[in-house]
C-alpha positions in Angstrom: 60.6 112.5 111.1 63.8 114.6 111.5 66.9 112.6 111.1 70.1 113.8 111.9 72.8 113.7 109.2 74.7 110.9 110.3 71.7 108.4 110.9 72.2 106.4 108.1 69.7 105.0 105.4 66.3 103.6 106.1 64.7 105.5 108.7 61.1 105.1 110.3 57.9 107.0 110.5 58.4 109.2 113.6 56.4 112.3 114.6 58.4 115.1 113.9 60.2 116.9 116.7 59.8 120.5 116.8 61.2 122.7 119.6 62.0 120.2 122.0 62.3 121.5 125.4 63.3 120.5 128.9 59.7 121.5 129.8 58.3 119.2 127.6 60.5 116.4 129.1 59.5 117.4 132.5 55.6 117.0 131.2 56.3 113.6 129.9 57.9 112.5 133.0 55.0 113.9 135.1 52.6 111.9 132.7 54.3 108.9 133.6 53.5 109.5 137.4 50.0 110.3 136.6 49.5 113.7 135.6 47.9 115.0 132.3 50.1 115.5 129.4 49.3 115.5 125.6 50.6 112.1 124.2 53.6 112.5 121.9 52.6 109.5 119.8 56.1 108.3 119.9 56.7 104.9 118.0 60.4 103.7 117.8 61.1 101.7 114.9 63.2 99.2 116.4 65.7 96.8 114.7 66.3 93.1 115.0 69.3 91.6 116.3 72.1 92.1 114.1 70.7 95.1 112.4 71.2 99.0 113.2 70.8 100.5 116.3 68.1 103.3 117.0 69.1 106.2 119.1 66.2 108.6 120.5 67.8 112.0 120.7 66.2 115.0 122.4 69.1 117.3 120.7 67.0 119.6 118.4 69.2 122.6 118.6 71.7 122.9 115.7 74.9 122.8 117.8 74.4 119.7 119.7 72.6 118.2 117.0 75.5 118.2 114.7 77.9 117.3 117.4 76.0 114.0 118.2 75.6 113.4 114.4 79.8 113.7 114.2 80.0 111.2 117.3 77.5 108.7 115.5 79.2 109.1 112.0 82.6 107.9 113.7 81.0 104.9 115.3 79.5 104.0 112.3 83.0 104.2 110.3 84.6 102.3 113.0 82.4 99.6 113.5 80.5 99.5 110.0 77.0 99.5 111.9 74.1 101.9 111.4 73.0 104.2 114.0 69.4 105.4 113.1 69.2 108.7 115.0 65.5 109.9 115.6 65.1 113.3 117.0 62.2 112.7 119.2 60.2 114.6 121.5 60.1 112.7 124.9 56.7 114.6 125.5 55.9 111.5 127.4 59.2 109.6 128.3 57.0 107.1 130.7 54.8 106.0 127.7 57.7 106.2 125.3 59.6 103.6 127.4 56.8 101.4 127.9 55.8 101.2 124.0 58.3 100.4 121.6 61.3 102.7 122.5 64.8 103.2 120.7 67.3 100.8 121.6 69.4 104.1 123.2 68.2 107.2 124.1 69.6 110.5 125.5 68.9 111.3 129.0 70.1 112.8 132.6 72.4 111.3 135.3 71.2 111.2 139.0 67.8 110.9 140.2 66.0 111.5 137.3 67.7 108.2 135.9 67.0 106.5 139.2 63.3 107.2 139.0 63.1 105.2 135.7 65.3 102.3 136.9 63.3 101.9 139.7 60.2 101.7 137.6 61.8 98.8 135.5 62.2 100.8 132.3 66.0 100.6 132.0 68.3 97.8 131.2 70.9 97.1 133.7 74.5 97.9 132.3 76.5 97.0 135.1 78.7 94.5 132.9 79.4 97.4 130.7 80.7 99.5 133.5 83.4 96.9 134.6 84.8 97.3 131.4 84.8 101.5 131.5 88.0 103.5 132.3 88.4 107.4 133.2 85.1 107.9 135.1 85.3 109.2 138.7 83.5 107.4 141.6 81.4 110.3 142.1 80.3 110.1 138.2 79.7 106.4 138.7 77.4 107.2 142.0 75.3 109.8 139.5 75.2 106.8 137.0 73.9 103.9 139.3 70.3 103.2 140.6 69.0 102.8 143.9 69.5 99.1 143.7 73.4 99.3 143.3 73.4 98.8 139.5 74.6 100.9 136.8 72.2 102.3 134.0 73.8 105.3 132.6 76.6 106.1 130.2 77.9 109.5 131.1 79.0 111.8 128.2 79.3 115.6 129.2 78.7 117.9 131.8 78.3 121.7 132.0 78.5 123.9 135.1 75.8 126.6 136.0 77.4 130.0 137.1 76.9 133.5 136.6 77.8 134.5 133.1 79.1 138.0 132.0 80.9 139.8 129.3 84.5 140.7 130.2 84.4 143.9 128.2 81.4 145.2 130.0 83.0 144.6 133.2 86.2 146.1 132.3 84.9 149.2 130.6 82.5 149.7 133.7 85.2 149.0 136.2 83.0 146.1 137.6 84.4 143.5 139.9 83.7 139.9 140.8 81.7 139.8 143.6 82.6 137.2 146.4 79.7 137.4 148.4 76.1 138.1 148.3 76.3 141.7 149.7 78.8 142.5 146.8 76.6 140.8 144.4 73.6 143.1 145.3 76.0 146.1 145.5 76.9 145.2 141.9 73.3 145.1 140.7 72.6 148.2 142.2 75.5 149.8 140.4 74.5 148.3 137.0 71.0 149.8 137.3 72.5 153.0 138.2 74.4 152.9 134.9 71.5 152.1 132.9 72.3 148.4 132.5 69.7 145.8 133.5 71.5 143.8 136.0 70.2 140.3 135.4 69.0 138.6 132.6 66.0 136.2 133.0 64.1 134.0 130.8 61.7 131.5 132.4 59.2 130.8 129.6 60.2 127.1 129.7 59.8 127.0 133.3 63.2 125.6 134.3 65.8 128.2 133.8 65.2 130.1 137.0 65.4 127.0 139.1 69.4 127.2 138.9 69.0 130.6 140.6 66.8 128.8 143.7 69.3 126.0 143.6 72.3 128.1 144.2 70.6 130.3 146.8 69.6 127.4 148.6 72.9 125.7 148.6 74.9 128.9 149.3 72.4 129.8 152.2 71.6 126.4 153.8 74.2 124.0 152.2 74.1 121.2 149.8 72.8 118.7 152.1 69.8 120.5 153.0 69.1 121.2 149.2 69.4 117.7 148.1 67.1 116.6 151.2 64.7 119.1 150.1 64.5 117.7 146.4 63.9 114.4 147.8 60.9 115.5 150.0 62.6 115.1 153.4 62.4 118.8 154.4 59.6 120.9 154.6 59.0 123.9 152.1 57.5 125.8 154.8 60.6 125.7 156.8 62.3 129.0 157.9 65.4 128.1 155.5 63.1 127.9 152.7 61.5 131.0 153.1 64.8 132.7 153.5 65.8 131.4 150.1 62.6 133.0 148.5 63.2 136.2 150.6 66.8 136.5 149.4 65.5 135.8 145.9 62.6 138.6 146.2 65.5 141.1 147.1 67.3 140.3 143.8 64.1 140.6 141.5 63.7 144.1 140.6 67.2 143.9 139.3 66.1 141.1 136.8 64.5 141.8 133.3 60.7 142.2 133.6 58.5 139.7 132.1 60.6 137.0 132.5 57.7 134.4 132.2 57.3 135.2 128.6 60.9 135.1 127.6 62.9 132.2 126.4 66.2 131.5 127.5 67.5 132.1 124.2 66.4 135.6 124.3 67.7 136.0 127.8 71.0 135.0 126.7 71.4 137.0 123.6 70.4 140.0 125.5 73.7 139.4 127.4 75.5 138.9 123.9 74.2 142.2 123.0 75.4 143.8 126.1 71.6 144.8 127.5 72.0 142.8 130.5 75.0 142.5 132.9 74.7 139.0 134.3 73.0 135.8 134.0 72.6 132.7 135.9 72.7 129.9 133.4 74.3 126.6 132.2 77.6 127.0 130.1 75.8 125.7 127.0 72.9 128.5 127.1 75.1 131.5 126.6 77.6 129.4 124.8 75.2 128.8 121.8 74.3 132.5 121.5 77.8 133.8 121.2 79.5 133.8 118.0 83.0 132.3 117.6 84.2 136.1 117.3 82.8 137.3 120.5 83.0 134.1 122.5 86.4 135.0 123.9 84.7 138.1 125.5 82.3 135.5 127.6 83.3 134.8 130.9 81.7 133.4 134.4 82.3 133.5 138.1 80.9 131.0 140.7 77.5 132.0 142.5 78.7 134.3 145.4 78.7 133.0 149.1 75.9 133.7 151.5 76.5 131.9 154.6 80.6 131.4 155.3 79.8 128.0 156.8 78.9 126.8 153.0 81.0 129.0 151.2 81.0 128.3 147.5 81.9 124.6 147.8 78.6 123.5 145.8 78.6 123.6 142.3 75.8 122.8 139.8 77.2 120.5 137.0 74.4 118.2 135.1 75.7 115.3 133.6 74.2 114.3 130.3 74.6 110.8 128.7 72.8 107.8 127.3 70.7 104.9 128.8 69.6 101.6 127.2 66.0 100.9 127.2 64.6 97.6 129.0 62.8 96.6 125.6 65.7 97.5 123.4 65.3 95.3 120.4 68.8 95.1 119.7 70.7 95.0 122.9 73.9 93.5 121.6 74.2 96.3 119.0 73.2 99.1 121.7 75.9 97.8 124.0 78.5 97.9 121.5 77.7 101.6 120.8 77.6 102.4 124.3 81.0 101.0 124.8 82.3 103.5 122.0 80.2 106.6 123.7 81.8 105.8 127.1 85.5 106.3 125.5 87.3 109.6 125.7 87.6 109.4 121.7 83.8 109.6 121.6 83.3 112.4 123.9 86.1 114.7 122.2 84.7 114.1 118.7 81.3 115.5 120.1 83.1 118.5 121.8 85.1 119.3 118.6 81.5 120.5 117.5 80.0 121.4 120.6 82.4 123.6 123.0 79.9 124.4 125.4 80.5 121.3 127.4 83.2 119.5 129.0 84.2 115.7 128.7 83.2 113.6 131.6 85.9 110.8 131.0 89.2 112.1 132.5 91.2 110.4 129.7 89.6 112.9 127.2 92.2 115.6 128.2 91.8 119.5 128.0 94.2 120.1 125.3 91.6 121.1 122.9 89.6 123.0 125.2 89.1 126.7 124.9 89.6 129.0 128.1 85.8 129.1 129.0 86.0 125.2 129.0 89.2 124.7 131.1 87.5 127.5 133.7 84.8 125.2 133.8 87.0 121.9 134.5 88.7 124.1 137.2 85.1 125.4 138.8 83.9 121.7 138.9 87.1 119.8 140.0 87.2 122.2 142.8 83.6 121.8 144.2 83.5 119.4 147.4 79.7 118.7 146.2 78.0 118.7 142.7 74.3 119.0 142.3 72.5 118.2 139.2 69.7 120.9 139.0 66.4 121.2 140.4 64.4 119.0 137.9 66.9 116.3 137.8 67.5 116.1 141.8 64.0 115.8 142.6 61.0 113.6 141.3 60.0 114.4 137.8 56.3 114.8 138.5 57.0 117.0 141.5 59.2 119.4 139.3 56.9 119.4 136.4 53.4 120.0 138.2 54.7 121.9 141.1 57.8 123.4 141.2 57.8 124.9 137.5 54.4 126.8 138.2 55.4 127.7 141.7 58.6 129.5 140.7 56.9 131.3 137.6 54.1 132.1 140.3 56.8 133.7 142.5 58.6 135.5 139.6 55.1 137.1 138.9 54.2 137.9 142.3 57.2 137.6 144.8 55.4 139.1 147.8 53.4 136.2 148.7 56.1 133.8 150.0 53.6 132.2 152.8 51.1 131.2 150.2 53.8 130.0 147.8 55.8 127.7 150.1 52.3 126.3 151.8 51.3 125.4 148.5 54.3 123.5 147.5 54.3 121.5 150.9 51.0 120.6 150.1 51.3 119.0 147.0 54.9 117.9 147.6 53.3 115.4 150.3 50.7 114.3 148.2 53.1 113.2 145.4 55.7 111.9 147.6 53.3 109.7 149.3 52.3 108.2 145.9 54.9 105.6 145.9 
């Protein structure tokens, strides 16, 4: 088992986590809803009352793993209590939670949290929330289950936008596009200049979801998009067909072979100035840029398509922590969660991982770099905030239908009718299962 540096002694035997990916998390969530997935054989060690707290973390990349270790080490120093961090591959998150899970584990806000709360696999932490400060009503809503109780402790968020290098735009004379026509014109100009306009790596199945989300929210509005994700709108509607048609017009300006390229490779191509733009979340290019060239990284909001909706919606997923219903050391876990909900705990994390933004308003922005401050302005100015396709819909629908559908579209964008009909047919089956 891989332990983080601040996990303390006396770990337990877990299966080693290698290459924890968002797609593996999605497959695991799907398995809990009846889809086929490879069992992860997760067996948390747990701890008795009064002992250390176990924490299941899906952070296997070096930067967030180190940042979490710093935060947990600070808690250990303050509380004199151990935090045993198990870097686990939540390959089958449902089975993990029904088995012997860690006391606390990293997860996502919004619908992805509500899904497992509804299944009775999470502990109600409404009592803890009554003592929390610094979280907006919007953040609290994203931490609340369908029953009105709180289950989630938010930790940080990061916006999705169109990333680019300042120096490329400056030397080429490119201007930031405000609307979709200007966006396509810029892509055409980049291609004429011998630069691949858009980086794209969708090997994991989720990175391209961000492009769909923005196209849908800009063309049809936030309310339609969320209703679509919740199964309340038809994928065969003219609105959805328009989204894929708009996207089809952009695909010739993207890197070829996207379904065989990782998001890291796509972000690296932006860093190497082989591509001009990339629709990603802040941590993705952020982790691929060195300290020396990070100042050259910049972003702009996804351009307007319909003036009625403008650029008012922003994709800004919130990550944080959940308390397992089967936690063996609930008192210790709640004490850890109280600490993690403080602005101090968030700032400790962000000192080692500047690719995110604190959720707690008390954290302040004095230590932020220019990119983080710009991210705060983008999100604070949004009228609506989405969580991301695989977080705003059922995890089984995202993993067994949408991942494959979007990869299919990238590989063959000309059969939109067949694509949307297939998605709608499977959507009806999955959403009717509850």
